[in-house]
SEVEXPA-560015 format. One record per residue: residue number from 1; y, x, z of N, C-alpha, C, O in turn; chain. Coordinates in steps of 0.001 Angstrom, whole numbers, padded with zeros to 6 digits, always signed. Example, Ala and Ser with C-alpha at 12.3 -4.5 7.8 and 13.67 -1.06 7.14 Angstrom:
+-----+---------+---------+---------+---------+---------+---------+---------+---------+---------+---------+---------+---------+----+
|   i |     n_Y |     n_X |     n_Z |    ca_Y |    ca_X |    ca_Z |     c_Y |     c_X |     c_Z |     o_Y |     o_X |     o_Z | ch |
+-----+---------+---------+---------+---------+---------+---------+---------+---------+---------+---------+---------+---------+----+
|   1 | -005690 | +013190 | +007800 | -004500 | +012300 | +007800 | -003300 | +013200 | +007800 | -003319 | +014236 | +008465 |  A |
|   2 | -002250 | +012850 | +007080 | -001060 | +013670 | +007140 | +000030 | +012900 | +007870 | +001138 | +013409 | +008039 |  A |
+-----+---------+---------+---------+---------+---------+---------+---------+---------+---------+---------+---------+---------+----+
***
This chain:
+-----+---------+---------+---------+---------+---------+---------+---------+---------+---------+---------+---------+---------+----+
|   i |     n_Y |     n_X |     n_Z |    ca_Y |    ca_X |    ca_Z |     c_Y |     c_X |     c_Z |     o_Y |     o_X |     o_Z | ch |
+-----+---------+---------+---------+---------+---------+---------+---------+---------+---------+---------+---------+---------+----+
|   1 | -008799 | +018719 | -005463 | -007828 | +017824 | -004864 | -006817 | +018660 | -004078 | -007191 | +019561 | -003327 |  A |
|   2 | -005549 | +018352 | -004259 | -004521 | +019091 | -003538 | -004432 | +018600 | -002094 | -004920 | +017521 | -001758 |  A |
|   3 | -003815 | +019394 | -001271 | -003603 | +019020 | +000125 | -002733 | +017760 | +000211 | -002991 | +016888 | +001041 |  A |
|   4 | -001727 | +017663 | -000623 | -000861 | +016479 | -000626 | -001645 | +015228 | -000982 | -001479 | +014186 | -000349 |  A |
|   5 | -002493 | +015327 | -001985 | -003321 | +014188 | -002385 | -004247 | +013783 | -001253 | -004409 | +012592 | -000989 |  A |
|   6 | -004851 | +014733 | -000587 | -005739 | +014431 | +000538 | -004987 | +013690 | +001637 | -005504 | +012723 | +002196 |  A |
|   7 | -003775 | +014132 | +001951 | -002987 | +013482 | +003009 | -002580 | +012066 | +002594 | -002574 | +011154 | +003422 |  A |
|   8 | -002243 | +011883 | +001334 | -001903 | +010543 | +000854 | -003112 | +009618 | +000975 | -002982 | +008488 | +001447 |  A |
|   9 | -004262 | +010080 | +000561 | -005480 | +009274 | +000653 | -005773 | +008909 | +002105 | -006115 | +007762 | +002395 |  A |
|  10 | -005645 | +009856 | +003009 | -005883 | +009574 | +004429 | -004918 | +008515 | +004951 | -005315 | +007636 | +005715 |  A |
|  11 | -003661 | +008594 | +004545 | -002676 | +007617 | +004997 | -002984 | +006230 | +004444 | -002849 | +005237 | +005159 |  A |
|  12 | -003393 | +006150 | +003191 | -003756 | +004855 | +002593 | -004970 | +004273 | +003313 | -004994 | +003089 | +003651 |  A |
|  13 | -005962 | +005104 | +003539 | -007186 | +004632 | +004204 | -006945 | +004202 | +005646 | -007746 | +003453 | +006207 |  A |
|  14 | -005868 | +004658 | +006246 | -005575 | +004313 | +007642 | -004921 | +002942 | +007803 | -004797 | +002452 | +008925 |  A |
|  15 | -004504 | +002319 | +006710 | -003901 | +000987 | +006797 | -005031 | -000020 | +006992 | -005875 | -000189 | +006112 |  A |
|  16 | -005048 | -000692 | +008152 | -006181 | -001579 | +008455 | -006113 | -002910 | +007727 | -005044 | -003310 | +007267 |  A |
|  17 | -007228 | -003594 | +007618 | -007229 | -004940 | +007042 | -006244 | -005835 | +007794 | -006113 | -005741 | +009014 |  A |
|  18 | -005566 | -006689 | +007061 | -004604 | -007597 | +007675 | -003221 | -007005 | +007835 | -002327 | -007662 | +008369 |  A |
|  19 | -003027 | -005784 | +007387 | -001733 | -005116 | +007454 | -001393 | -004527 | +006092 | -002273 | -004328 | +005254 |  A |
|  20 | -000117 | -004252 | +005879 | +000325 | -003591 | +004661 | +001226 | -002426 | +005031 | +001779 | -002375 | +006130 |  A |
|  21 | +001365 | -001504 | +004111 | +002334 | -000427 | +004224 | +003003 | -000297 | +002869 | +002585 | -000929 | +001898 |  A |
|  22 | +004020 | +000505 | +002807 | +004718 | +000667 | +001533 | +004546 | +002092 | +001025 | +004194 | +003004 | +001773 |  A |
|  23 | +004800 | +002252 | -000246 | +004663 | +003555 | -000893 | +005479 | +004611 | -000150 | +005004 | +005726 | +000070 |  A |
|  24 | +006704 | +004262 | +000235 | +007595 | +005184 | +000940 | +006997 | +005650 | +002267 | +007021 | +006843 | +002569 |  A |
|  25 | +006464 | +004728 | +003056 | +005926 | +005098 | +004363 | +004638 | +005904 | +004237 | +004381 | +006795 | +005046 |  A |
|  26 | +003831 | +005598 | +003230 | +002625 | +006392 | +002998 | +003028 | +007824 | +002665 | +002447 | +008778 | +003182 |  A |
|  27 | +004027 | +007967 | +001797 | +004508 | +009306 | +001428 | +005055 | +010038 | +002649 | +004750 | +011212 | +002860 |  A |
|  28 | +005854 | +009356 | +003442 | +006428 | +009971 | +004638 | +005330 | +010443 | +005592 | +005392 | +011550 | +006128 |  A |
|  29 | +004341 | +009601 | +005793 | +003220 | +009934 | +006673 | +002453 | +011146 | +006154 | +001952 | +011955 | +006934 |  A |
|  30 | +002368 | +011262 | +004846 | +001654 | +012386 | +004224 | +002503 | +013646 | +004185 | +002077 | +014667 | +003645 |  A |
|  31 | +003687 | +013583 | +004747 | +004548 | +014758 | +004770 | +005352 | +014955 | +003498 | +005811 | +016059 | +003206 |  A |
|  32 | +005520 | +013878 | +002745 | +006243 | +013932 | +001468 | +007365 | +012904 | +001494 | +007236 | +011841 | +000887 |  A |
|  33 | +008461 | +013197 | +002183 | +009497 | +012186 | +002378 | +010084 | +011603 | +001101 | +010652 | +010512 | +001141 |  A |
|  34 | +009969 | +012275 | -000003 | +010449 | +011754 | -001284 | +009295 | +011543 | -002259 | +009479 | +011641 | -003472 |  A |
|  35 | +008112 | +011254 | -001733 | +006909 | +011225 | -002555 | +006349 | +009863 | -002893 | +005154 | +009756 | -003171 |  A |
|  36 | +007159 | +008812 | -002882 | +006637 | +007474 | -003177 | +005978 | +007417 | -004556 | +004942 | +006772 | -004723 |  A |
|  37 | +006568 | +008081 | -005532 | +005963 | +008072 | -006870 | +004637 | +008823 | -006893 | +003733 | +008477 | -007654 |  A |
|  38 | +004526 | +009837 | -006068 | +003245 | +010548 | -005976 | +002180 | +009627 | -005394 | +001024 | +009679 | -005814 |  A |
|  39 | +002549 | +008793 | -004439 | +001613 | +007807 | -003884 | +001133 | +006876 | -004988 | -000058 | +006575 | -005072 |  A |
|  40 | +002040 | +006422 | -005824 | +001668 | +005551 | -006943 | +000666 | +006260 | -007848 | -000328 | +005662 | -008260 |  A |
|  41 | +000917 | +007520 | -008158 | +000010 | +008268 | -009034 | -001376 | +008421 | -008403 | -002392 | +008295 | -009087 |  A |
|  42 | -001411 | +008694 | -007097 | -002709 | +008818 | -006418 | -003436 | +007484 | -006445 | -004633 | +007439 | -006730 |  A |
|  43 | -002740 | +006408 | -006157 | -003376 | +005092 | -006211 | -003913 | +004801 | -007603 | -005023 | +004290 | -007750 |  A |
|  44 | -003138 | +005123 | -008609 | -003554 | +004856 | -009986 | -004785 | +005678 | -010378 | -005682 | +005177 | -011056 |  A |
|  45 | -004822 | +006918 | -009954 | -005905 | +007802 | -010409 | -007118 | +007844 | -009490 | -008208 | +008206 | -009935 |  A |
|  46 | -006961 | +007488 | -008237 | -008046 | +007685 | -007271 | -008626 | +006405 | -006677 | -009630 | +006469 | -005967 |  A |
|  47 | -008029 | +005248 | -006944 | -008485 | +004017 | -006306 | -009948 | +003722 | -006594 | -010709 | +003429 | -005672 |  A |
|  48 | -010348 | +003792 | -007830 | -011744 | +003470 | -008163 | -012704 | +004512 | -007613 | -013748 | +004164 | -007061 |  A |
|  49 | -012367 | +005766 | -007756 | -013247 | +006853 | -007316 | -013422 | +006825 | -005794 | -014532 | +006995 | -005290 |  A |
|  50 | -012321 | +006611 | -005067 | -012342 | +006661 | -003604 | -012425 | +005286 | -002954 | -012498 | +005182 | -001729 |  A |
|  51 | -012414 | +004224 | -003768 | -012428 | +002848 | -003245 | -011304 | +002639 | -002229 | -011527 | +002147 | -001123 |  A |
|  52 | -010107 | +003020 | -002629 | -008944 | +002907 | -001752 | -008505 | +001453 | -001617 | -008617 | +000683 | -002570 |  A |
|  53 | -008012 | +001075 | -000450 | -007501 | -000284 | -000257 | -006098 | -000429 | -000871 | -005113 | -000649 | -000166 |  A |
|  54 | -006041 | -000304 | -002174 | -004785 | -000287 | -002922 | -003939 | -001529 | -002666 | -002709 | -001471 | -002682 |  A |
|  55 | -004609 | -002644 | -002433 | -003907 | -003911 | -002283 | -003043 | -003961 | -001026 | -002181 | -004832 | -000916 |  A |
|  56 | -003251 | -003055 | -000083 | -002475 | -003041 | +001158 | -001164 | -002260 | +001024 | -000399 | -002171 | +001984 |  A |
|  57 | -000906 | -001704 | -000139 | +000297 | -000908 | -000340 | +001242 | -001693 | -001256 | +000890 | -002057 | -002378 |  A |
|  58 | +002460 | -001942 | -000740 | +003444 | -002737 | -001471 | +004781 | -002004 | -001459 | +004895 | -000901 | -000926 |  A |
|  59 | +005774 | -002624 | -002046 | +007103 | -002023 | -002103 | +007797 | -002129 | -000745 | +007456 | -002989 | +000068 |  A |
|  60 | +008765 | -001255 | -000506 | +009474 | -001211 | +000779 | +010259 | -002487 | +001066 | +010602 | -002746 | +002220 |  A |
|  61 | +010548 | -003282 | +000054 | +011268 | -004540 | +000272 | +010318 | -005711 | +000572 | +010760 | -006852 | +000708 |  A |
|  62 | +009011 | -005421 | +000672 | +008030 | -006448 | +000995 | +007409 | -007136 | -000202 | +006574 | -008027 | -000043 |  A |
|  63 | +007802 | -006736 | -001388 | +007277 | -007372 | -002606 | +006074 | -006611 | -003162 | +005999 | -005385 | -003073 |  A |
|  64 | +005158 | -007349 | -003723 | +004075 | -006751 | -004500 | +004710 | -006169 | -005758 | +005565 | -006801 | -006377 |  A |
|  65 | +004291 | -004966 | -006133 | +004909 | -004277 | -007266 | +004501 | -004858 | -008619 | +005240 | -004725 | -009594 |  A |
|  66 | +003352 | -005488 | -008690 | +002878 | -006034 | -009957 | +003628 | -007307 | -010332 | +004058 | -008070 | -009467 |  A |
|  67 | +003773 | -007516 | -011609 | +004403 | -008733 | -012120 | +003370 | -009853 | -012197 | +002169 | -009589 | -012236 |  A |
|  68 | +003836 | -011108 | -012219 | +002910 | -012216 | -012427 | +002128 | -012009 | -013725 | +002697 | -011650 | -014755 |  A |
|  69 | +000838 | -012237 | -013659 | -000019 | -012063 | -014816 | -000447 | -010631 | -015060 | -001232 | -010362 | -015969 |  A |
|  70 | +000063 | -009704 | -014251 | -000247 | -008292 | -014437 | -000821 | -007668 | -013171 | -000784 | -006449 | -013004 |  A |
|  71 | -001355 | -008504 | -012278 | -001976 | -007990 | -011068 | -001462 | -008594 | -009780 | -002104 | -008468 | -008737 |  A |
|  72 | -000307 | -009251 | -009836 | +000254 | -009860 | -008627 | -000721 | -010834 | -007991 | -000920 | -010814 | -006776 |  A |
|  73 | -001324 | -011679 | -008798 | -002217 | -012707 | -008259 | -003446 | -012110 | -007580 | -003872 | -012593 | -006531 |  A |
|  74 | -004017 | -011065 | -008174 | -005177 | -010411 | -007574 | -004814 | -009753 | -006256 | -005527 | -009910 | -005264 |  A |
|  75 | -003706 | -009015 | -006238 | -003306 | -008352 | -005000 | -002996 | -009377 | -003916 | -003395 | -009203 | -002765 |  A |
|  76 | -002295 | -010434 | -004274 | -001991 | -011484 | -003298 | -003276 | -012111 | -002758 | -003384 | -012352 | -001555 |  A |
|  77 | -004243 | -012378 | -003622 | -005512 | -012977 | -003182 | -006259 | -012036 | -002233 | -006814 | -012484 | -001230 |  A |
|  78 | -006276 | -010760 | -002538 | -006959 | -009801 | -001661 | -006274 | -009713 | -000304 | -006942 | -009633 | +000727 |  A |
|  79 | -004965 | -009728 | -000299 | -004238 | -009706 | +000970 | -004463 | -010987 | +001762 | -004686 | -010941 | +002972 |  A |
|  80 | -004406 | -012124 | +001087 | -004640 | -013402 | +001782 | -006041 | -013458 | +002383 | -006230 | -014018 | +003462 |  A |
|  81 | -007019 | -012886 | +001695 | -008388 | -012861 | +002213 | -008480 | -012065 | +003508 | -009416 | -012250 | +004285 |  A |
|  82 | -007515 | -011182 | +003743 | -007480 | -010400 | +004979 | -006545 | -011014 | +006017 | -006328 | -010437 | +007082 |  A |
|  83 | -005992 | -012191 | +005703 | -005129 | -012879 | +006649 | -003649 | -012594 | +006505 | -002857 | -013050 | +007331 |  A |
|  84 | -003252 | -011855 | +005483 | -001842 | -011565 | +005244 | -001233 | -012738 | +004471 | -001769 | -013155 | +003444 |  A |
|  85 | -000130 | -013259 | +004961 | +000554 | -014333 | +004257 | +001401 | -013739 | +003143 | +002205 | -012834 | +003370 |  A |
|  86 | +001211 | -014257 | +001942 | +001945 | -013811 | +000763 | +002605 | -015029 | +000145 | +001942 | -016034 | -000111 |  A |
|  87 | +003904 | -014946 | -000096 | +004614 | -016076 | -000699 | +004181 | -016254 | -002151 | +003512 | -015395 | -002725 |  A |
|  88 | +004571 | -017372 | -002725 | +004245 | -017658 | -004121 | +004864 | -016633 | -005067 | +004375 | -016443 | -006181 |  A |
|  89 | +005926 | -015978 | -004635 | +006580 | -014965 | -005466 | +006076 | -013554 | -005184 | +006568 | -012588 | -005768 |  A |
|  90 | +005084 | -013430 | -004279 | +004486 | -012123 | -004008 | +005178 | -011313 | -002939 | +005168 | -010083 | -002988 |  A |
|  91 | +005780 | -011983 | -001972 | +006476 | -011303 | -000893 | +005679 | -011408 | +000403 | +005097 | -012450 | +000705 |  A |
|  92 | +005661 | -010316 | +001163 | +005000 | -010250 | +002460 | +006067 | -010026 | +003523 | +006985 | -009231 | +003322 |  A |
|  93 | +005955 | -010711 | +004639 | +006868 | -010517 | +005761 | +006484 | -009215 | +006463 | +005495 | -009164 | +007195 |  A |
|  94 | +007269 | -008171 | +006235 | +006943 | -006867 | +006809 | +007082 | -006836 | +008324 | +006439 | -006020 | +008984 |  A |
|  95 | +007909 | -007710 | +008885 | +008012 | -007769 | +010342 | +006705 | -008233 | +010973 | +006363 | -007811 | +012078 |  A |
|  96 | +005979 | -009094 | +010279 | +004703 | -009600 | +010799 | +003507 | -008774 | +010370 | +002608 | -008536 | +011175 |  A |
|  97 | +003474 | -008331 | +009121 | +002267 | -007728 | +008568 | +002417 | -006252 | +008197 | +001439 | -005595 | +007840 |  A |
|  98 | +003614 | -005748 | +008280 | +003838 | -004373 | +007849 | +003639 | -003358 | +008955 | +003836 | -003638 | +010138 |  A |
|  99 | +003246 | -002186 | +008537 | +003151 | -001039 | +009425 | +004169 | -000020 | +008974 | +004409 | +000132 | +007777 |  A |
| 100 | +004756 | +000664 | +009894 | +005549 | +001823 | +009519 | +004701 | +003038 | +009780 | +003633 | +002938 | +010383 |  A |
| 101 | +005154 | +004159 | +009344 | +004393 | +005383 | +009561 | +004212 | +005643 | +011052 | +003284 | +006349 | +011446 |  A |
| 102 | +005084 | +005085 | +011881 | +004979 | +005328 | +013313 | +003981 | +004399 | +013998 | +003506 | +004700 | +015093 |  A |
| 103 | +003659 | +003273 | +013362 | +002746 | +002308 | +013971 | +001284 | +002747 | +013932 | +000538 | +002497 | +014879 |  A |
| 104 | +000879 | +003389 | +012861 | -000562 | +003611 | +012710 | -000937 | +005064 | +012458 | -002113 | +005353 | +012233 |  A |
| 105 | -000001 | +005970 | +012486 | -000351 | +007347 | +012157 | +000071 | +008294 | +013251 | -000146 | +009500 | +013141 |  A |
+-----+---------+---------+---------+---------+---------+---------+---------+---------+---------+---------+---------+---------+----+
***
């Protein structure tokens, strides 16, 4: 595992239940200011192995990245189970439920 991957995993694991963060902020926290795509790759390859709370990571505009029928419903259900309000279109109010890299790291 690379040092960058380790830092990304630590940042993802630091997002507490009931909160969300975005790919951009996870990358920034991991010291990779342009690494949002690397965060996606780590989530894709390491979620099952590391049991990462993948559902807490969304897009910077507050939207779930998955399309309807392709994972949006599952991610929304997991977030709602933690008390995060998710609109019918898969949007989360980042002012209420979002963390920035400065809030939790």
